[in-house]
N, C-alpha and C positions, 0 to 999 in steps of 0.2 A: 726894690728890696721888699721881701715879705717876711712877716713874723708869724709863726704858728706855735700853738701850744695846746696840750690836752692833759687832763687829769682824770684818772679813773674816778667814777662817781663816788665810790665808797671811801675815797681818800681826800676829796676836796675839803671837807670840813676839818678833817684831822690836820691837814697841812696848814690850813688857815689858823687853827688854834695853836700850832707850833711855830707860828711867825712867818710862814711862807704863803702869803695871800696871792701872789702872782708868780707863777712858775718862771715867767720871763726874767725875773730878777736874777735868776741863776746864770744868766748870760753875761752879767757884768764881769769886767776883767779882774776885779779884786776878789778876795776870798769872800764867800757868802757870809752875810752878817745879819743880825737881827733875828736869828733863829734861836728858839728856846731849846734847852738841852745842851749836850756837848757835841762839838764838831772836831773830829780828829783827822788831820791830814794824813793821807796814805800815799807814799811815794816809793818808787823803785826805779832802777835803771831801765831805759828803753821805752818810756811812756810817750815820748815824741809829741809833746804839746797837750797830752791828756792830763787832766787834773782829777783827783779823786779824794773824797772825804767819807768818813764813817760818821753818820749823824744819829746819835742816841737821843730820841725825843724826850724821854724822862718826864713826860707830862702826867698829871694825875689821872690814873686809870688808863694810861697809854704809854707803855714802856717799849714801843717798837724801835727797831734799829733799821735805818735806811742807809743806802750807799748812793752818794751823789757822784756822777761822772760827768765831767765837762770836757768838750772838745773845743779847745781854744786855738785860734790861729792855725787852722789846718794847712799844711804845706801842699805843694803841687802833686807830690807823689800820693799823699793821702786822698787828695781830691780825685785824682784819676782812679785810684783803687775803688773808692766809693761809687763813682759814676759808672765804672765798668762792671763791678761785681755786685753792687747793691741797688741803688736807686739814683738815676742821674739828676733828679731835681729835688731830692729830699736829703736830709742830713743823716749822719751816722747815728745820732741820738734817736731820731725817728725810727731808723732801721732797727735798732735794738728794741725799742718800744714795740714796734710792729711784730718782730719775730717772737718776742716773749708772749704777746697776745695770741699769735697764730699757733704757737706750740701748746699753749693752754687749751685752745680750742681742739687741738689734736690729742689732748690728754697726755702730753709729754711733759715731764717735770722740768721746769726751768725757773730761774730766779724771776720773780714777778715784777715787771716794770709798772710803776704807778703813775708816772707823769713824764712829760718831755716838753722841751721848748727848743725852737730852732730859728735861726736868722739866716735867710738865703738871699742871694742876689742872682736871680736866674738859676743856672746850674751850679753856681759857686757857693759853697758853704762858708759863711762868715763866722759861725759859732753855734754850738748846740749843747744841750745838757739833758740828762735823763736820770731819773730816780728809780732805784730798785729796793724792794724789800730784801732783807737779809735771807739768804738761802738757809734751809734747815740743815743741821749737822755740821760737818767740817769736810775739808778736802779729803778725797778718798785715799790718796797716797799717804797723807799724814795719819789719818785714822787707822789705816791698815797696819802701818809700821808700829804704831802705839799698841794696838790690840794684839798683833803677832808677838811683840816683845813680851807682852803680859800673858801670852798663852791662852787668850780668850777662846771660848768654845766656838765662836763664829769663824775663827780662822782654821778650824780643824774639821776633818771628815766631811760628813754630809752637809753640814752648815756651810763650809767653805765652798763646796761644789754648788750649792744652791745660790750663794751670793754671786758666784761667777756667771751662772746661767741667767740670773735676773739682770745683772749688769749688761750682759750681751743682748738680751731682749730689749732693754731700755735703749741702748745705742741703736739697735735695729729700728726701733720705733721712731727715734729721732731722724735717722736717715730716710725712713719711709715717709716722713712728713715733708720730704723734699729739701731738707737742709743739710749742708755740710759745715763743719765748724772751723776748720783750718788751724785750730790751736787746741786740739782735743787731747790734752794730757790729763792724767788723773787728778791733777791739782784743780782742774776746771770742772770736775765731777764732784759735787758735794753729796755726801752720803749721811743719812741718819741711820746709824747702825745700833742694834741691840747686842751688846757684847755676849750675852748669854744665848743669843739666837732664838729667843722666845717669840719674836715677831719678825716679819720680813723686812729687809732693808728697803729704804726709799731713797731715790736719787733725784738730784736737780742739777741741771747744767747752768753754769755761770759764764760771764764774759762772752756775750753774743756779738760783740763788736766786729769780729772777723767772720762771723757766719755769713754764708751766702747760699743762694739757690741756683746751682749751676745748670744751665740749659744744655750744655754739651760737655763731653769728656767727664761725665759725672763719676764714672768708675775710678778715674784718677784721683779725684778728691776724696772718695770713700776710702781708697787704699791709704791715702795720706792720713786721714783721721784714724784709721785702724792701726797704722804704723806708729803714730804718736801715742796712742793708748798702749800699744805693745812695748814701746821703748820705756815708757814710764812704769809699766807693770814690771818689767825686768829690773828697773832700778828699785822697785819696792819689793824685790825678792820673790816675784811670782815664778813658779816652776814652768818648765816646758809643757807639762801636762795641763797646768792651769790655763796657759795661753791657747793651747789647742782646744781645750774644752770651751773656752770663750768663743773661738772662731766657729766651732761646730754649732753652738747655740745661736750665734749671730746669723749664720747662714741657713740654719735648719737642715744641716746635712750630716750624714754619717761620717765617722772618722776616715773611712777609706774612699770617700767620694772623690772623683777626679777634679771636680770644681773646687773642692776644699783644698786640695794640693795646689791648684793654680793660685788661689788667694793666699795660701800660707807662704808660698815662695815669694810672692811680691811684697807681702806685709813684712816678712822677715828681712828681705833685702833693704827695704826702706827703713825699717827699724834699726838695722845695723848702721846704715848711713847716718841716721839721727844721732845715735850714741857715739859714733866716731867723730862727728862734728862737735858734739858737746865736749868730748875729751880734748880735741884740738883747742877749743876755746879756753878750757881750764889750763892747759899748758901755756897758752899765750898770755895769761894774766901775770 
């Protein structure tokens, strides 16, 4: 059995002052204890053994917010998915930590992981935990609806078009870093937006736990990411012109390019399937 942990150098003293001197303590089965500040449990359906907390440090001169994610008792399906798509001898927490660091090196905005701990038995993950700094802004789908309902300048005219193009280039940079998300809905793109459009938007990706670096059939995974974005954009009341502008900017192609039509057909087909599946789920409740 092996135990590994790492803390970013600029966070080691801060975590110690906040009551977390050993990152390995997060692997305990109980709720983390002895931490200064407030710890809020975050739960939702479908977490499948994952546990999450929002940790507000509230220390003198240090009001940072961290998110603690713990993978407890991974099942066989999760073990197989991790070994096949991510790293066969490292944990999911390590994977998120490593992808956050690699995206930062590639200058792609992503929630910054500050520490991780893992307990492995050969290729079998016994448990792991990772800490992230809170992403800037808020989920893009939520932010867009709020600003659109208020008629904010950023949702109109040239500012709207600029935001769409910048988002497309951001997603292209993410894919060009060799990563696919597998859960790339707008709720996982955090945006720091200026409602008056006086400064450019900034984006950060969160929830890197399903991210992977496909060595084959990469286009399939890119289409899936783009379709997930397209489906959630449709739910956020994006127009057909918005979605086409996004795809043109993502691909760097003119609106009448044959390759653009090839992508558009496949993205639309997958997006339709995603929305139909969600509609069936709502009816089944």
